[in-house]
N, C-alpha and C positions, 0 to 999 in steps of 0.2 A: 435591705438585704435580711435573709432570714438568720435567724439565730441558731446556727448549727452549732452544738456543742461537741467537743471532742471524742471520738467514738472509743477512746481509752482514756481513761481518768484514774487517779491513784487515791491512796488513803491520805489520812490526815497526817499532821506535823508533828513529828518525835516530842513524845513527854505529854500527848495530850491525854485526856481522862480515860480511863479503862480499868476495870476490874477483873480479876481471876476468878472462874468458878468452873465447875464440871460441865459435863454434855447434858447434865439434866435440866439445865437451866433453860437449854434452848429450844426444848420440847414445849415449853409453856407461852410461848410467844402466841399472843393474839392474831387470826386470821383477819386481816382487814377489817379491825373493829367488828368482827364476829358473823360478817355478812355473808361468808363462805363457810358452808358446814362440810363435813365430813372429813376423811384423812386419807393416806395412802399416796398410790404413786399416780390415780388415776388424774387424766386432765381435766383443769377447769376451762369450760368455754368460755368466748366472751359474746357477745351479743351485737345488735343493730344501733345504728345512730340512735334511734328513740328508745333503746331498750339497752342500754349496755350491761356487760357481765361485770360484776365485781372482782378484781383482781384478787389472787389468791397468793399470799406467802409461802403457804406450805405447799401446795398441787404444784405441778406444771400447769402452766398457761397456755393454752392451745392458740395457736397463730394456724386460722384457718386458709385453706385454698382461696377460699372466697372472702376476699379483704373486706365484703360487706358484714361477714359477721366477727370481725376484729374489732369493735370497739368495747374497751374497759374503762372501769371508774377505780380510783383507788382514794381512800379516807385518811387523811393526816389529821392527827390531833394536835401535832407541833410543826413550825416549820422545820423542815427536813432535807436530808440530803437521799436523793431516789436513783436507785442502781437499778438498770436493766441489762439482762444479758438475754440473748435470741440465739437460739441454737437452730439451723435452718437444714433440712434435709436435703437440698440441692445445692448447700454451699450458698456462695454470692460473687458473680461477675465482678472482677475490677473494673471493667468498663462502665456496668452499671453505678455503682460507686461513684466513681467520676463523673458522670453526667448528673446525678445525684447532686453532688457537691458544687459543680457547674451551674446549678439551675438558678436564677433570680425570683423566682418564685418563694414567698415567703413560707407558704403551706406545704411546700416539696419537702418531702422527708420519709424514709421508709419507716422511721418510727415519729409520730407526733403526738404530741403533748400540748393539750389546750388549744387544739387546732394549730398550732405553729410547729412546723418542721425541726426536730432536733437531733437527729442523727442519720445518716447515710451509710450506717454500718450495721454490725453485729450488738453494738454497745452504748451506751451513754449514761452519764452521769449528772443529776441537775440538782439545783438547789430549789425546793419549791415550798411555799406558804403552806401553813396550816389551812385544812378545808379539803373539798373535794375537787378532784382532777381527772381529766378525760384524757385518755391513751388508746392510740389507734395505730394498728399496724398494717403496710400494704407495701409488700416486696414484689421487684418485677418476677415476670414470668409465672405466676399463682406459686410462689415457694410457699412452703408451710415449713411448720416444727412447733417449738412452743417457746415460752420465755419464763426467766424467773425474775422477782422482784426482792430487794432488801432495803430499807431505810435506815437513815443514822440521824439522829436527835442530839442536838446540842453537843456534837463531836465525841458522844458515849459510846464506847464498846465493851464488852464483856469478854475477856479473853480464854479461849479455850485451853485446856490441858494437850500436849503436844499426843498424835496417836498415827502421824505418817499421813493424814488427808490434810487439807487445807480448810478454811473457815468461810464465812461470810464474811461482807465488809463490817457487820454490826457485831459479829463473833469471830476474830480472826482466831488462828490456832497456834501456838506455837510451834516453832520449828522443831522437827525430831533429828538428832543426833546419831540416832541409833538403828531409824528405820529410813526406808525412801519416800520422800515427800511427793504425793501425787500431785500431777499438773493435770487439771480436769478441763473436759471440753466446756464446761459451765463456767465462763469467766467469772460469776460471781461466787465460784467456790475455791478461788486459788488466794487467797488471804491468809499472810502468815506474819508470827510476831516474833522478834528476839529481845530481850531485856538484859541490858550489860551495860557494863562499864566502859570508859573512854578507852582507847588502846585495845581494847578486843576485836580480833579479825576474823571476819566469816570466810568461809569458801564454800560456794553454791555452784555445784557442776551438774547442768541438764541432760538427760537421756530422753529423746523424744523421738517417738512413733515415725516421723519425717524430720531429716537433719533440713536445717534453715540455709540455703544458698549465702557466699559470701557476698554477691550483689544485695541480697537483702537486707543484710547486716550494714553495709557500706549506705545504702539508701537511709535507713534508720538514722546511721550517723549523721549523714546528711542533714536530716531534719530536727537536728540536736535531741532525738530520741521523743520528740514531742507530736510528730505530725502522725497521719494516718498508716504510715510505715511502721511507726514506733513497735519495738517488741521485746522482750527481756524480761528484766526484773525492777521494779521500779521502788525506790524506797522513799518513804515518808513524803508523798505526792509529788515528787523529783521526777525529773526525766527518767524513762526507761532505758536499761544498761546498753541495747543493740548489741548483745550477747547470749550465746547459749549457757556461759559460765560467768561467775562473778566473784572478784575480792573486795571486799569492803572492811576498813577499819572504822570504828566507833569514833565520832570526833568526838563524842560527850557522853556522860552516865545518863540513860532514860531507856525509852520503849521506842523499837523501831517497828513500824508496819511495812510489811512487804506485798506487792502484789507480781503475781508471775503471768505473763500474757504472751502466747505465740500463735502465729498464723499461719497456715499452709502455704507453701512457696510456689504459687501457680495463679493462673489466669482468674482461677475458681476458688475464693479464698474460703476458710474454715476454719474453727479452732485446732489447733495440734495438741492433744492431751502426752503423757508420759509422765516423767518424775524426777525430780533432784535430789541428789545427796548433798548434805551440808557436813562441815568440820567447822572447827571452832579453837582458835589460838588465843587464849586469855591473854589479857594485858598483864606484864610482870609487875 
Protein backbone atom coordinates (compact mmCIF):
# COMPACT_ATOMS: atom_id res chain seq x y z
CA UNK A 1 0.00 0.00 0.00
CA UNK A 2 1.22 3.46 -0.70
CA UNK A 3 2.14 5.73 2.18
CA UNK A 4 -0.57 8.39 1.83
CA UNK A 5 -0.03 11.02 4.47
CA UNK A 6 -3.14 12.82 5.73
CA UNK A 7 -3.69 15.89 3.66
CA UNK A 8 -4.29 17.97 6.69
CA UNK A 9 -1.88 17.76 9.55
CA UNK A 10 -1.45 20.02 12.47
CA UNK A 11 1.00 21.84 14.69
CA UNK A 12 3.06 20.34 17.48
CA UNK A 13 2.02 19.60 21.10
CA UNK A 14 1.23 22.34 23.65
CA UNK A 15 4.15 23.67 25.62
CA UNK A 16 6.77 22.71 23.01
CA UNK A 17 9.77 24.95 22.42
CA UNK A 18 9.31 28.33 20.83
CA UNK A 19 10.68 31.84 21.09
CA UNK A 20 9.15 35.28 20.63
CA UNK A 21 10.63 37.60 18.00
CA UNK A 22 9.41 40.41 15.80
CA UNK A 23 8.93 40.11 12.04
CA UNK A 24 12.50 41.15 11.23
CA UNK A 25 13.66 37.62 12.05
CA UNK A 26 11.48 36.02 9.40
CA UNK A 27 13.19 37.86 6.51
CA UNK A 28 16.60 36.36 7.25
CA UNK A 29 15.72 32.71 6.56
CA UNK A 30 18.08 31.06 4.07
CA UNK A 31 16.38 30.02 0.85
CA UNK A 32 17.05 26.29 0.43
CA UNK A 33 20.71 26.42 1.39
CA UNK A 34 21.24 29.42 -0.89
CA UNK A 35 20.48 27.52 -4.11
CA UNK A 36 17.64 29.86 -5.11
CA UNK A 37 18.51 33.49 -5.80
CA UNK A 38 16.44 36.64 -6.06
CA UNK A 39 13.44 37.86 -4.09
CA UNK A 40 9.92 39.20 -4.57
CA UNK A 41 6.76 37.50 -5.77
CA UNK A 42 8.09 36.01 -9.00
CA UNK A 43 7.56 32.29 -9.51
CA UNK A 44 10.33 29.80 -8.94
CA UNK A 45 10.21 27.20 -11.76
CA UNK A 46 10.81 23.50 -11.37
CA UNK A 47 12.77 21.29 -13.74
CA UNK A 48 12.79 17.92 -15.47
CA UNK A 49 13.57 14.50 -13.94
CA UNK A 50 17.20 14.76 -15.00
CA UNK A 51 17.53 18.42 -14.05
CA UNK A 52 15.14 19.27 -11.20
CA UNK A 53 14.89 22.80 -9.83
CA UNK A 54 15.60 23.69 -6.19
CA UNK A 55 12.57 24.50 -4.04
CA UNK A 56 12.30 28.09 -2.82
CA UNK A 57 11.18 28.95 0.72
CA UNK A 58 10.64 32.59 -0.32
CA UNK A 59 9.16 32.58 -3.81
CA UNK A 60 6.02 30.86 -5.03
CA UNK A 61 7.07 27.54 -6.58
CA UNK A 62 5.43 27.06 -9.96
CA UNK A 63 3.20 24.06 -10.69
CA UNK A 64 3.32 23.87 -14.48
CA UNK A 65 0.60 22.63 -16.83
CA UNK A 66 3.28 20.24 -18.10
CA UNK A 67 3.94 17.87 -15.18
CA UNK A 68 7.27 16.99 -16.82
CA UNK A 69 8.48 20.42 -15.64
CA UNK A 70 7.35 19.95 -12.03
CA UNK A 71 10.40 18.26 -10.50
CA UNK A 72 12.05 19.92 -7.50
CA UNK A 73 14.71 19.19 -4.90
CA UNK A 74 14.94 20.31 -1.30
CA UNK A 75 18.01 20.27 0.93
CA UNK A 76 17.50 19.70 4.67
CA UNK A 77 20.40 20.29 7.04
CA UNK A 78 18.62 18.38 9.84
CA UNK A 79 15.76 15.94 10.26
CA UNK A 80 12.70 18.11 9.70
CA UNK A 81 8.95 18.27 9.33
CA UNK A 82 8.13 19.47 5.82
CA UNK A 83 4.93 21.42 5.06
CA UNK A 84 3.69 21.68 1.46
CA UNK A 85 0.63 23.71 0.44
CA UNK A 86 -0.55 23.83 -3.19
CA UNK A 87 -2.88 26.46 -4.64
CA UNK A 88 -4.43 25.32 -7.91
CA UNK A 89 -6.06 27.64 -10.43
CA UNK A 90 -8.68 25.02 -11.40
CA UNK A 91 -9.39 23.74 -7.91
CA UNK A 92 -9.55 19.97 -7.46
CA UNK A 93 -12.38 17.58 -8.26
CA UNK A 94 -13.45 15.53 -5.26
CA UNK A 95 -13.83 12.52 -7.57
CA UNK A 96 -10.19 12.83 -8.67
CA UNK A 97 -9.07 12.84 -5.02
CA UNK A 98 -11.19 9.77 -4.28
CA UNK A 99 -9.74 7.86 -7.25
CA UNK A 100 -6.21 8.80 -6.22
CA UNK A 101 -6.71 7.62 -2.64
CA UNK A 102 -8.25 4.32 -3.77
CA UNK A 103 -5.27 3.53 -6.03
CA UNK A 104 -3.04 0.66 -4.91
CA UNK A 105 -0.02 1.92 -6.87
CA UNK A 106 2.67 3.04 -4.41
CA UNK A 107 3.90 5.86 -6.63
CA UNK A 108 0.38 7.22 -7.18
CA UNK A 109 -0.25 10.65 -5.74
CA UNK A 110 -0.68 14.24 -6.87
CA UNK A 111 2.35 15.04 -4.71
CA UNK A 112 5.23 12.56 -4.60
CA UNK A 113 8.34 12.79 -2.45
CA UNK A 114 11.35 10.59 -3.22
CA UNK A 115 9.17 8.81 -5.83
CA UNK A 116 6.56 7.78 -3.25
CA UNK A 117 2.99 9.07 -3.45
CA UNK A 118 2.32 11.10 -0.30
CA UNK A 119 -0.80 13.18 -1.00
CA UNK A 120 -3.93 13.16 -3.14
CA UNK A 121 -4.82 16.68 -2.09
CA UNK A 122 -3.69 20.30 -1.76
CA UNK A 123 -1.57 19.72 1.31
CA UNK A 124 0.84 17.35 3.02
CA UNK A 125 3.08 17.30 6.09
CA UNK A 126 5.98 14.84 6.23
CA UNK A 127 8.80 13.90 8.56
CA UNK A 128 11.99 13.75 6.48
CA UNK A 129 15.60 12.89 7.27
CA UNK A 130 18.43 15.34 6.71
CA UNK A 131 19.74 15.42 3.15
CA UNK A 132 18.42 16.03 -0.35
CA UNK A 133 14.90 14.96 -1.32
CA UNK A 134 12.96 15.05 -4.58
CA UNK A 135 9.41 16.43 -4.93
CA UNK A 136 7.13 16.06 -7.95
CA UNK A 137 3.66 17.46 -8.68
CA UNK A 138 1.19 15.99 -11.18
CA UNK A 139 -2.44 16.98 -10.88
CA UNK A 140 -5.21 15.66 -13.18
CA UNK A 141 -6.43 17.62 -16.20
CA UNK A 142 -3.16 19.58 -16.52
CA UNK A 143 -4.00 21.58 -13.41
CA UNK A 144 -1.55 24.33 -12.54
CA UNK A 145 -0.76 26.98 -9.95
CA UNK A 146 1.94 27.13 -7.30
CA UNK A 147 3.00 25.69 -3.95
CA UNK A 148 4.72 26.98 -0.83
CA UNK A 149 6.94 25.09 1.61
CA UNK A 150 8.09 25.45 5.18
CA UNK A 151 10.12 23.27 7.56
CA UNK A 152 10.49 22.81 11.30
CA UNK A 153 13.62 21.37 12.88
CA UNK A 154 13.55 19.80 16.35
CA UNK A 155 10.03 21.11 17.01
CA UNK A 156 11.38 24.66 17.33
CA UNK A 157 9.31 27.68 16.30
CA UNK A 158 9.68 31.45 16.45
CA UNK A 159 6.48 33.13 17.67
CA UNK A 160 5.64 36.41 15.92
CA UNK A 161 3.73 39.31 17.42
CA UNK A 162 0.08 39.68 16.43
CA UNK A 163 -0.93 41.90 13.50
CA UNK A 164 -4.12 40.30 12.18
CA UNK A 165 -2.38 37.83 9.86
CA UNK A 166 -1.40 34.22 10.36
CA UNK A 167 2.12 32.85 10.26
CA UNK A 168 4.00 29.89 8.85
CA UNK A 169 4.34 26.58 10.71
CA UNK A 170 7.84 27.60 11.81
CA UNK A 171 6.79 31.20 12.62
CA UNK A 172 3.21 31.15 13.91
CA UNK A 173 1.70 34.48 14.89
CA UNK A 174 -0.09 35.43 18.10
CA UNK A 175 -3.87 35.63 17.81
CA UNK A 176 -5.13 39.21 17.69
CA UNK A 177 -7.99 40.22 19.99
CA UNK A 178 -8.23 43.71 18.49
CA UNK A 179 -8.09 43.00 14.73
CA UNK A 180 -9.62 40.42 12.41
CA UNK A 181 -7.32 37.41 11.97
CA UNK A 182 -6.91 36.58 8.28
CA UNK A 183 -7.70 33.08 7.02
CA UNK A 184 -5.44 32.71 4.00
CA UNK A 185 -5.95 30.60 0.86
CA UNK A 186 -2.38 29.39 1.35
CA UNK A 187 -2.86 26.83 4.13
CA UNK A 188 0.77 27.27 5.17
CA UNK A 189 -0.05 30.82 6.31
CA UNK A 190 -2.84 29.98 8.77
CA UNK A 191 -0.85 29.25 11.93
CA UNK A 192 -1.62 31.11 15.16
CA UNK A 193 -0.55 31.00 18.81
CA UNK A 194 -2.07 31.73 22.19
CA UNK A 195 0.01 31.69 25.36
CA UNK A 196 -2.10 31.56 28.51
CA UNK A 197 -3.08 30.00 31.79
CA UNK A 198 -5.35 27.12 32.74
CA UNK A 199 -8.96 28.27 32.70
CA UNK A 200 -8.51 30.96 30.05
CA UNK A 201 -11.37 30.57 27.56
CA UNK A 202 -10.99 31.47 23.89
CA UNK A 203 -13.91 32.39 21.63
CA UNK A 204 -13.12 32.14 17.89
CA UNK A 205 -15.72 33.01 15.23
CA UNK A 206 -15.01 32.50 11.50
CA UNK A 207 -16.35 34.70 8.71
CA UNK A 208 -15.74 32.96 5.39
CA UNK A 209 -16.19 34.03 1.78
CA UNK A 210 -18.27 30.88 1.34
CA UNK A 211 -20.36 29.37 4.12
CA UNK A 212 -19.78 25.71 4.96
CA UNK A 213 -22.96 23.59 4.60
CA UNK A 214 -24.16 21.61 7.63
CA UNK A 215 -23.62 18.38 5.64
CA UNK A 216 -19.89 19.07 5.37
CA UNK A 217 -19.65 19.71 9.10
CA UNK A 218 -21.50 16.44 9.75
CA UNK A 219 -19.12 14.52 7.47
CA UNK A 220 -16.18 16.06 9.30
CA UNK A 221 -17.57 14.95 12.68
CA UNK A 222 -18.22 11.44 11.40
CA UNK A 223 -14.51 11.19 10.63
CA UNK A 224 -13.63 12.54 14.09
CA UNK A 225 -12.15 15.63 12.46
CA UNK A 226 -9.18 13.70 11.11
CA UNK A 227 -9.96 12.45 7.60
CA UNK A 228 -10.02 14.24 4.24
CA UNK A 229 -13.29 15.97 5.18
CA UNK A 230 -11.77 17.67 8.23
CA UNK A 231 -12.29 21.44 8.51
CA UNK A 232 -12.22 24.10 11.19
CA UNK A 233 -9.69 24.81 13.95
CA UNK A 234 -6.97 22.43 15.11
CA UNK A 235 -5.21 22.83 18.45
CA UNK A 236 -1.84 21.26 19.30
CA UNK A 237 -1.89 18.56 16.66
CA UNK A 238 -5.39 17.47 17.64
CA UNK A 239 -8.41 16.82 15.47
CA UNK A 240 -10.11 19.66 13.63
CA UNK A 241 -13.15 21.19 15.29
CA UNK A 242 -15.59 20.57 12.37
CA UNK A 243 -17.09 23.98 13.13
CA UNK A 244 -16.96 27.55 11.89
CA UNK A 245 -16.78 28.79 15.50
CA UNK A 246 -14.93 27.49 18.53
CA UNK A 247 -14.99 27.91 22.31
CA UNK A 248 -11.91 26.44 23.96
CA UNK A 249 -10.84 26.48 27.59
CA UNK A 250 -7.14 25.95 28.25
CA UNK A 251 -6.69 22.80 30.37
CA UNK A 252 -3.31 23.95 31.68
CA UNK A 253 -0.78 26.76 31.46
CA UNK A 254 1.19 26.73 28.23
CA UNK A 255 1.59 27.67 24.58
CA UNK A 256 -1.20 26.54 22.26
CA UNK A 257 -0.75 26.34 18.49
CA UNK A 258 -3.73 26.71 16.15
CA UNK A 259 -4.18 25.86 12.47
CA UNK A 260 -7.23 27.08 10.54
CA UNK A 261 -8.40 25.02 7.56
CA UNK A 262 -11.52 25.36 5.38
CA UNK A 263 -12.30 23.92 1.95
CA UNK A 264 -14.97 24.95 -0.57
CA UNK A 265 -18.33 23.16 -0.26
CA UNK A 266 -18.62 21.77 -3.79
CA UNK A 267 -17.55 18.97 -6.13
CA UNK A 268 -14.51 21.11 -6.98
CA UNK A 269 -12.60 21.90 -3.78
CA UNK A 270 -10.23 24.74 -3.02
CA UNK A 271 -9.24 26.59 0.14
CA UNK A 272 -11.80 29.13 1.39
CA UNK A 273 -10.37 32.44 2.68
CA UNK A 274 -11.90 34.85 5.15
CA UNK A 275 -11.09 35.84 8.71
CA UNK A 276 -11.89 35.00 12.30
CA UNK A 277 -12.48 37.21 15.31
CA UNK A 278 -11.17 36.29 18.73
CA UNK A 279 -12.10 37.13 22.29
CA UNK A 280 -10.73 35.91 25.60
CA UNK A 281 -12.26 35.32 29.01
CA UNK A 282 -9.39 35.13 31.45
CA UNK A 283 -9.35 32.60 34.27
CA UNK A 284 -10.48 33.92 37.64
